[in-house]
C-alpha positions as YAML, in Angstrom:
chain: A
units: angstrom
residues:
- id: 1
  name: UNK
  ca: [13.80, -42.34, 120.56]
- id: 2
  name: UNK
  ca: [14.64, -39.07, 119.43]
- id: 3
  name: UNK
  ca: [16.45, -40.87, 116.22]
- id: 4
  name: UNK
  ca: [13.04, -42.74, 115.87]
- id: 5
  name: UNK
  ca: [10.97, -40.05, 115.96]
- id: 6
  name: UNK
  ca: [13.02, -37.90, 113.70]
- id: 7
  name: UNK
  ca: [13.39, -40.94, 111.43]
- id: 8
  name: UNK
  ca: [9.44, -41.20, 111.22]
- id: 9
  name: UNK
  ca: [9.11, -37.41, 110.74]
- id: 10
  name: UNK
  ca: [11.40, -37.43, 107.38]
- id: 11
  name: UNK
  ca: [9.48, -40.20, 106.10]
- id: 12
  name: UNK
  ca: [6.15, -38.99, 106.52]
- id: 13
  name: UNK
  ca: [7.54, -35.46, 104.78]
- id: 14
  name: UNK
  ca: [8.67, -37.31, 101.99]
- id: 15
  name: UNK
  ca: [5.28, -39.40, 101.94]
- id: 16
  name: UNK
  ca: [4.15, -35.93, 101.27]
- id: 17
  name: UNK
  ca: [6.64, -34.81, 98.87]
- id: 18
  name: UNK
  ca: [6.01, -38.09, 96.99]
- id: 19
  name: UNK
  ca: [2.01, -37.45, 96.63]
- id: 20
  name: UNK
  ca: [3.11, -33.51, 96.01]
- id: 21
  name: UNK
  ca: [5.13, -34.83, 93.02]
- id: 22
  name: UNK
  ca: [2.46, -37.40, 92.07]
- id: 23
  name: UNK
  ca: [0.20, -34.71, 91.12]
- id: 24
  name: UNK
  ca: [2.30, -32.45, 89.86]
- id: 25
  name: UNK
  ca: [3.23, -35.47, 87.46]
- id: 26
  name: UNK
  ca: [-0.82, -35.80, 87.15]
- id: 27
  name: UNK
  ca: [-1.01, -32.31, 85.97]
- id: 28
  name: UNK
  ca: [2.20, -31.59, 83.37]
- id: 29
  name: UNK
  ca: [0.59, -35.12, 81.70]
- id: 30
  name: UNK
  ca: [-2.56, -33.33, 81.31]
- id: 31
  name: UNK
  ca: [-0.87, -30.44, 80.31]
- id: 32
  name: UNK
  ca: [0.95, -32.52, 77.78]
- id: 33
  name: UNK
  ca: [-2.32, -34.26, 76.67]
- id: 34
  name: UNK
  ca: [-3.90, -30.97, 75.60]
- id: 35
  name: UNK
  ca: [-0.91, -29.45, 74.02]
- id: 36
  name: UNK
  ca: [-0.11, -32.39, 71.99]
- id: 37
  name: UNK
  ca: [-4.10, -32.43, 70.71]
- id: 38
  name: UNK
  ca: [-3.85, -28.73, 69.95]
- id: 39
  name: UNK
  ca: [-0.27, -29.61, 68.14]
- id: 40
  name: UNK
  ca: [-2.22, -32.11, 65.84]
- id: 41
  name: UNK
  ca: [-4.50, -30.06, 65.17]
- id: 42
  name: UNK
  ca: [-2.80, -27.37, 63.98]
- id: 43
  name: UNK
  ca: [-0.40, -30.07, 61.67]
- id: 44
  name: UNK
  ca: [-3.83, -30.38, 59.74]
- id: 45
  name: UNK
  ca: [-4.75, -27.03, 59.64]
- id: 46
  name: UNK
  ca: [-1.72, -26.22, 58.04]
- id: 47
  name: UNK
  ca: [-1.54, -29.29, 55.91]
- id: 48
  name: UNK
  ca: [-5.10, -28.30, 54.33]
- id: 49
  name: UNK
  ca: [-4.04, -24.82, 53.91]
- id: 50
  name: UNK
  ca: [-0.57, -25.62, 52.03]
- id: 51
  name: UNK
  ca: [-2.81, -27.46, 49.81]
- id: 52
  name: UNK
  ca: [-5.07, -25.34, 48.95]
- id: 53
  name: UNK
  ca: [-1.98, -22.71, 48.22]
- id: 54
  name: UNK
  ca: [-0.65, -25.61, 45.88]
- id: 55
  name: UNK
  ca: [-4.10, -25.78, 44.54]
- id: 56
  name: UNK
  ca: [-4.00, -21.68, 43.94]
- id: 57
  name: UNK
  ca: [-0.42, -22.17, 42.22]
- id: 58
  name: UNK
  ca: [-1.59, -24.87, 39.97]
- id: 59
  name: UNK
  ca: [-4.12, -22.61, 38.78]
- id: 60
  name: UNK
  ca: [-1.77, -19.84, 37.76]
- id: 61
  name: UNK
  ca: [-0.50, -19.50, 34.35]
- id: 62
  name: UNK
  ca: [3.11, -20.68, 33.53]
- id: 63
  name: UNK
  ca: [4.70, -17.50, 32.76]
- id: 64
  name: UNK
  ca: [4.12, -15.60, 35.88]
- id: 65
  name: UNK
  ca: [0.68, -13.78, 34.13]
- id: 66
  name: UNK
  ca: [3.04, -11.10, 33.22]
- id: 67
  name: UNK
  ca: [1.96, -10.73, 29.64]
- id: 68
  name: UNK
  ca: [3.63, -8.12, 27.47]
- id: 69
  name: UNK
  ca: [1.36, -5.63, 26.44]
- id: 70
  name: UNK
  ca: [2.13, -3.36, 22.95]
...
């Protein structure tokens, strides 16, 4: 009967460990979702900043604005 009791205890520990891992997985999935949303937001902001820089560069004179003064 001791073997059966030991087996039951091991099963109980495995069930507890499984539940713990499931909670950990859920937390990591939530963190991943948050980080992914933040990354997407940053990529969007970067694209907007690049567009602004490109627009500013397009407004510069072709010679770089370094005209020779007499």
